[in-house]
N, C-alpha and C positions, 0 to 999 in steps of 0.2 A: 267719930268713923269716917265720915264723909271727907274730912279735912285730911286724915291720914292717907285714905284711898287717893285723893288728888295729888298728894306728895308723890305718890309712885308714878305719876302720869306725865308724860312729855306733851306738851302743847304743840301741835304741828300745823302750820299756817294754814289757814283756809284763804286761798288767794283769788278764787273766782267768784263764789258766792257763799252766803251764810245758808244754812238750812233752816226752814222756817218750821216752827212748831217743835214737838218732842215724840220720838219714836220709842217704844219700849223695846229693849233687847232681849231677845230669846236665844238660848244655846243653839248653836249649829244655824242660826238664820244668817242667809247670805243676802245681803240689802242690793237693791237694784241701783244701778248706774244709767242714767238716762240723758241723752245729748239731743240738742235742738238745733235746727238751722242748717248747721255746717257738719261735716265729717270730721271725726277726731280719730288721731292715732293715740292708743293708750298703753302706757309704760308702767307695770307696777313695781316700784322700786323697794318698797318694803310691806311686809305684813305686820298686823298685830291686832289684838282684841282691843275694842271699843273701852273706854273708861265709864264705870257705872257705878251708882250709888249703892247703898245697902240693899236697896229694894230690887236692884238689877235694872235701874232706868239708866239711860244715857245722861251723863252729866251735862246740865244746861247753866247759861249765864243768867244774869238778873233778868233779862228781858225774855227769859224761856227759849233761847236760841241754843241748839246743841253746839257744844263748845269745840266738837272734833278733837276728841283727845284719844290717844292710844295708850295702853299700858305698857309702861317702859319695858317691864320684864318679860312681855310677849313679843316684842318686836323682833322681827327675823328678815331675812333677805326676802324680796319679792321675785317674781318669775323673770323680771327684766335684769336681775344682779344675781343669779342663782348658780354662777360658776364663778371660780377663782379668776379667770381671765377677765370676765365682766367686772367684777368687783375692783380688781387692780386697775383696769382702765378707768374706771369712774372715780376712785379716790385720786389716782395720779393726775386726772383731769382738773379735779378740784384743788389739789395741790398747786398746780399751775394755772389757775384761774386769773383773768385779769382783773378781778375786783379783790382788792386787798382783804376786805371782811370775809371772803370765801376762804382765801389762803390761809389767814390766820385761824380760822375755825377748824380747817382740816389739818393743820400743821402737826396735831398729835395724833391724827387717825392713820392707823398703819394695818395692813392686811399681811398676816403671817403667811409663810409658805405653807402649800397645801399639806405638806407632810411634816410640818412643824410640831414639836412637842408640846403637848397641852394647848394646842390652837382651838380657840373658841370662837367659831363663826357668828354665833348669835351675838355674843358681846361685841363683836366687830361691826355688826349691823346696828346695834344700839347706839354705839359710838358714832356712827354715821348720822344717826338720828339727833344726836345731842349736837352735833356740828351744824345740821340744817336749822336746829332752831336757834342756834347762837347767831347763824347768818341773817335770820329773820329779825333778830333783836338788833342788829349793828349796820344791816345794808338798806340802802334807798331803794325804792320801788324800781328804778331804772337797773341798779345792781342785782336786785332779785330776779329781775326779767333775763339779765344777762347771764346768770347761774343757771336759769332754766333752759336757755339755749345751750350752754356749754355741756350740760348733762345729756341732752339730746345728741349732740355731736359725740360724746363719749360713747353712748349706747350704740350709735350707727357704727362707730369704728369696730364694734364686736360683731357686726352682722345683724343686729337686733333691730328689725323694721317695725316693732310695734304691732298691737291688735288694732285692726281698723273697726270703728263702731260709726254706722251710718247715721246721718241726720234723721231725727224722729224715733231713732231706735232705744229700747231698754234692754239692758243685759245685766244679769246676776253677776256681781264682781266680789270677790273676797274682800273683806275690811283691810285697809291698809293706805299707803301713802302713793300716790301716782302721780306721774307727768303725764299731761296731755297735750296734744299738738293739734290745733286748729289747722286743717289742710287749706282751707279757703282765706286765711288771714295772710296779708302780704307786709304787714307791720310787725316786726319781730318782736316788740314789746308787747303785743296782743297775741302773737301765735303760741306762745308756750305757758302753760299754766302748772303750777304744782297744787295738789289737792288731796286733802285727807278724806277717804271715803269709809263712812262708818254707818250710814243709814240711808233708807229710801229718801230722796229729796226731789225737790222741783228739777225740771230738766237743765242740763248744764248749757247755758247760752254763750255764743261767743262773746270774749271779753270786748268791752267798749272803751273808747278813748275819752274819758272824762277831764284830761289835762291837755293844754296845748303842747304842739312840737314847735321845736325851733332848729333850724338848719342854717349853717354858715357855709357859704361856698366862696370860690374866687374865679374870676373869668380867666380862660386861657388867653395868653398874649395872642394877638393878631386874629383872634377867633371869636366865636360867640357862645361857645360852650362855657358852662359853670361846673367846677370840679372841687374835690377837697383838697388838693394841693397841685401847685404848677410852678413853673420858672419863670423869673423875671430879671432883668439886668439892672444894675443901679442907675438911677435916672428915670426909670420907666414909670409910668403912671399905671397904677393896678386898680382894678374894680372889683369890689366886693359886694355879696349879696347875701341878705338875710331873709330867710322865709319863715314866719309863724303861722302854723296851721290851727284854726280854731277848733276847739273841742267839741264832742258830742254834747248836745245840752244847751250850747250858748244862745240859741235862738229863744230859749225860755228864761234866760236869766234877766233880772231886773237891773241888775248893775254889774260892771265888768271892768276891769282895768288891765292894760299891759305895759310893762317898764323894760325897755331893751337896754341893757348896759353892755357896751362894746369896747374891748380893751386891745390894744395893739402893741406889738413889741417895738423897741425902741427905733428900729431901722426905718419905721414908716413916719411919714409926715403928718402934720394935722389933717384929720378927715375933711374931706371938701365934698361939694356936689351931693349933698344928702338928698334922696328923693324917698318918699313913703308913697305906696301904691296899694290898692286893694285888688284881689281877682276872685270873682264870684264863679262858682261852678253850677252847672246844670247837667241833668242825666238825659244821656241819649236814649233811643230805643232799645238799643243793644245793651244797655246798661253801662256803659263807658261814661265817665266824667268828663265834660267839656268845659274847659276854662273860659272865662270872658277875656276881652282885652283889659289889660291893665288900666285901673283908673287912678289917677294922681291924685293925692290927698292934699289939700291947701295947708300950708303949714301952721295957718292959724288953729288948726284942729288937734295939734300936738304940741308938746313942749320939747325942744331940743337943747341940750346943753354939751357944746363941743369943746375937748380940752386938747392938749397937744397930741396925745397918744389915745384918743377913744372918743365916745360921747355917750349920752343917755337920751332915749327918746321915750318920753312919757305920753301915753294915751290913756287919760284917766276917766273919762266919761263916755265909754264906748256905746253904753245902752241908754243914755239921756237924751229923752225926746225933746228937752228944752234946749238942746245944743242946735241952733239953727244950721241946717244944711249936714247934720251929722252923717258922715260917710259910712260909719261903723254900725249903726243901730239896725240896719236890715240885712247885714250880713248873715250868712248860715252856717251851720255845722260843717267843718271841713273847709271852709273858704280861707283864703291866706291874705296876710299882710305881708308885704315884701318891701324891704328897706335896700337900697343900693347907694353906695358912696365910693369915692376914690380916695387915694393916698399914693404918694410918690416913694419908692424905695430909694432910701439913702445910704450912704456908707457909715453913718453914726449908728453905732451899736449893731452894726450888720452880724447877721449869724449866717456863716458858710456852710453849706452841706447839712450833714447830720439830721435834725428834725426841723429844720428850717425856721423861717420867721413865722412867728405864730398870731394870729387875729382870733380872739375868742368872744362870743356872744353868750350873755346869760339873760334869760327871761324870768320876770318877775310877773305874777298875774294874781287875780283874785283867788284867794285860799292857797297860794302855793306853799306856804310855810318856808321850811328849809330845804325842802326837795325841788329847787328850782332848775329847770332844764338848761344845759349849755351844750355849744357845740363849737368847733374851731375849724379854721381854713388854714392853708400853709403855703407860703412862698420861699422857693428854693433859689440860691444863686451861688456860684462858685468862683474859685481864684486859680489862675494858670500863673506860674512862675518861671521864669527863665533866667538861669544862672551863667553868666559869660565867664568861661574859663581857658587858659592857655592850653590848646591840645598839643603843642610842640613839647610841654613840659611833662614829664611822668607823674609828678606831684599836683598836676592841673591846678595851679594858683589862679585865683579870680583876675579878672580883667576890667578895669573902669574905662569909662570913656567913649563907649559904643553908643550908637544912636540906633534905636529900635521902634518899630511902629507895629502894632498888631491891628489886623483887618478881621472882620467877620463877614462870611459870604452871606449876603441877603437876595431876597428875591427880587428881581428888577420889575419896576413899576412903570407901566406904559407912560410916556410923557414926562418922566421925571429927568431932571439935568443931572447928568453924572460927569460932567466935564471938569469939575475941580480936582485936579491931579492931587492935591493935598488932602483930599477927603475919600476919594474913591480910587480903586484899582478896576478897570473894565477890561474884559476879555470879550472878542469877538469870534463869531464863528468864521470858518475858513471857507473859501471856495476850493474849486476842483484843482487849482494851481497852488494852493497852501497860502494864499492871500486873506488878509482880513476882510470881511464884509462889513455891513453896517448894521448886522443883526447882533444884538448883545446875546453873548453866551453866558456870562457870569458877572456879578458884580460884587466886590469886597468893599465894605465900609469901615473906614478907621474908627478903632475903639479908644486907642490911646497911643500917645507918641512920647517917646523918651529923647532928649537932645543931650549933647555933651555937657551941658551945664547940670544936668542931674547928677552927673559923676557918681554913677553906682554901677556895680556888678550884677546887682540883683534887681531883675525887672519884673515887677508885680502887677498883675492885670486882675483887679478884683471885681467882683460883682457880674460875673459872666454867665451867660445860660449855654446850653448844650448846643453843639452845631459845628460847622465847618469854619475853620479859621486860617489865616496866612501871617506868620511871622516873619517880616522884613528887616533886615539889617540895613538900614540907610547908610551908614558909615562904621566901619570897623573900627577897634581900638587903636590908638596911635602906637607907634614902635614897629612899624614894618608888618603888621598883621593882615593876612589876605582877607577879603570880604567873603561873606557865607552865601549861598543860594537861600532863596526864600524857603521856609519850612511850613508845608501844608500839613494840618492835622484836624482831626475831629475830637471834639470833647465829647464824651458819652457818659450818661448817669443812668442808673437803674434804681428802682423804688420797689418797697414793699407793697403788698397787695391792694392797699387803699390809699397809696400815695402819700404818706405821712412821715416818710423817713427814707432818707438815701442809704442804699445798700451797696451799691459799687460806683466808683467813679475811675474812670481811665481816659487815657489820650490814645489815640489810634493815628499813627503816621505810617508813611512808606517803609521806614526802616524798622518798624516794630513798634509793639504798644507798650505804654508806660501806666502802671497802675498807680493811681491817686489815693488819697485817703478820704474815703466816704464821710466819716466822722466830723472831720474837719473842713471837708470840701475844696481841698486843695490837690493840685497835682502840678509836680516840678520836673522841668529836665534841665540838663546841662547843654550849653551851646558852645561849641568848641571853635576856636580860631588858631590857625596855623602860620608860622613864618616861611619864609622862602619862595622860591618860583614855582608857581603852579601852572602847567601846561593847560590850556584850554580843552575842553572836553566837547562832546557833540554840541554842534550849534556855532562853534567859533572857528576861526582859520586853524587854529592847532597846528600840528605837524603834518596834516595830510597833504597841504601843498608841497612840503619838502619831500615826502614820499613820492608824489607825483612827479616832481621834477627830477628826483633820482631814476625813476622808471624811464622817463623820457630820454635822459641821457644815456642809460644802459641801453636801452633800444637803439638809440643813434649808434652808439659804439659797435653794436652787434651787426648792424646794416653796413656800416663802413668797413668794418672788417671782412663781411662776404663780399663787397664791392671790390675791395682790393685783391682778395683771392681770385675773384672771377678776371680781374684785369690780369693778373699774373698769368692765369691759365690762358688768357686769349694770346699773350704775347708768346707764350711757350709754342 
């Protein structure tokens, strides 16, 4: 009988804590939900009656702990999902989840229209329960936490703010399946908790982090900030940073190890300048955590294996007192191990635009199993192409033989010599008479130059960052083509919210904008040359002198005519 009854039950995951002891279940009993230390927002997703044995007692496991089961046939929508709009928003969010296991589990879950014939709302709720159970069986802890956050976002979109329960309070709540949000938690992996409520239990405490975190970042070019994604040019040296945060309980462990495996995309050179440091935190009177100055770890305290496109750092005896000068043994919960290194961005295997050139870190540690935390950082770069064409011909055939140079506008650095005209274009401020002063207004640095020997009509400039550029035609194609004026333009890119993918790429110039391809990181323009006589425009002698000369002659003729008439009048 017990086995048959268990077959009718759906095990919904207890994510936060397991109840201690056994509670007898009585009809119409509403168990208490108690929270401790932090304030929580409570959302009831599903309702249902607890599973009981033939004696009416809650079903327990071999250790006597309540198994937190609901009878499948009693499951229905909870107060947070009690309308058609809320149900569809929730299910649609699960179908669009960033976690594949969630998308798969909810693929067959559908919410029929409110007026659909034969609609069974309770069956739909039970299908959701089955999907959640499937996710729990197939998703990692990190993915489960991500799903919980996505559920909260879906509920929030329907205007549901949840029921606030104060720290230290006890509230009688119907049995069912709940989402709890810890208002004080800043770590999103600890902030959301899915919980099956079937009996009175010990107070719900904030979730703690008993596993380490790892984060991968890249330093902003010419800056001090580290971010998830940024831009570099080919040839630049890129600095990366890996930060591992020690878990709660580290201080009490007798042995512990960490192994960092870092993998780079092919465009990066062999990692160099690897430095391992520790950062210890203390707590100020106002409760804020204050980091110490980083302490560099002697390389003898870890094993480093560097490959062409990555490395491993093994710290195997972090809690071993027999290791002389062990810098890890006295670290505390929440302290950090930081690894920095550099690599050069090359053109070999370069990924333009799109999702960028990726660097990934995986952290193995004592007790990690298959659920090892990972993180990535991205480096983006772009390509500008200029196609030389005959503007005098309606079919715009390509023209070879031109000489082009591309310059990028840079910030002038005091004391730097910019006199090399083959490398720099320097512009100076003007005085009141329009003459150059000695004060630098702008500097353009050569990116790449093409000569006639390159014999091409397609000028490709690969591995650029966004910013202001000047394209200079040093010599036009042969065959009587006139030179063109320099083309000033700005390369612009836009990114998604977390700077992990290029969404917009364009070129802005005086004559109009040109849209590029964000996915392949390229933007292309046609540069036209024309044949024939071209009269100079503003700034040259042009036709102005002829107009002035003509005006002088005309004025002289008028004066002469008037003079002659006056002379004739006097004679008369």
